[in-house]
N, C-alpha and C positions, 0 to 999 in steps of 0.2 A: 476088084484091083486091089493089090495088099499095100501098095503104099505109092504117093509120087517121088517119093525123095527122102534122104536122109540129111539131118543136119547136127553136126557137132559144134557144141559151146566148150570152150574150155578156159577157164581161169587159172592166170597162173601167177603164183606168188611166189615173192623173195628173190625175184630176177637181179641180178647185177645191175647195178644202175647205169654202170658203162657200157654194158650192151643195150640197153635201151637208149642211150645216149649215143651210140653208134648208129645214127638213123640210116644212112645208107648200107651199111652193114646187116640192120636188122629187116630192112626193106628186100634185100637181095636174098638174105635166109629163108624169109617166110615166102619169097616167089621161088627160090629153088626148092623148099619144101613141097610147094604145091607140085613142082614138076615131078618131084620124087615119088610123088604118090598117083602119079598117072593123069594128073589133070591139066587140060589145054587151056592156056591164057589167051583167050582171044581180046581183051581191052584192059587196060588200066583205066578204072572209072575214077579214082582220085587218089592222090599223095599229099597229104597235109600235114606240117610240122607244126604245132602250135609254140608261140614262143615260151620257154623256159616249160612248158610243161607235157607235151609227148609228141605222138604221131599217130596217124589214121592212116591206114593203106586201104585200099578198095579194089578188087582185083574181080573182073567179069569173066567166068569161066565158060568154056563150051557147055560144061556141065551144070552150070547156075553162078555163083558166086563164092567170094573167100573175104573176110576182112581181118584187121589186126587195129587194136588200139592199144597203146602206149601209154602207162602212167608212171614215169620215173620216179615223182615224189612219193607212189606207195609202194616200188618196186613190183607192178603188177602189170601183166601182159593179158589182154582177153582176146581171144581168137573166135571166129565163127565161120564155118566152112560148110558149103550146102551144096550138095548134088543131086541131080535128078538122072542118075546113070547107075552102071553098077561097080563106079569107081569107089574106093575105099577111103576116106578121109582121114582113116586112123593110121594109115601110112605117112601121110603128110605130117600129121599131128606128132609122129613119133620121132621122123625126120629133126622137125623142126625143135621138140623137146631136147634131142641129144644134143644140139649146137650150143643150149644155154648153160649156166654153170650148174653143178650137180646137187646142191642145196634147195632145188626149187621146191616148192610145193603146188600139186597140180590136181583140182577138181575139173571132172567134165562131166557134161550131159548129152546123152545122143536121144535125139527125136526123129522119131518115124513120121514126117509130113505127109500130109493126106491118107493114112493109113485107115481112116473110117469111111473113107469113099468108098460107096458098092458101084455097080454097073449100073448107068444111067443116072447115077445123082451129079447134081452139078453144085 
């Protein structure tokens, strides 16, 4: 087995605080980004806004899960998308980033999950 899934970890810096503060917009934009990436949302695990701090969104996907954590006090958003299918999380990430201000800085990491498993291993 080559891998079980792929996980995108994305750190987004220098995000306009007004975008992060628009919690409904941020939630809808993230949800739409997942759909644009071809992922099917089968449940919303949790949507929580911390008083004067930020928000956390968790989506259960047919393919696995996606989460977003925002930190307006640091102008920072963390995104995690894990899929166990042929869907490409990069499409969702690209769509999400296009909706943010132009002067963001992005660091991302792609992990091949379960890539060391071989047939018969558990």
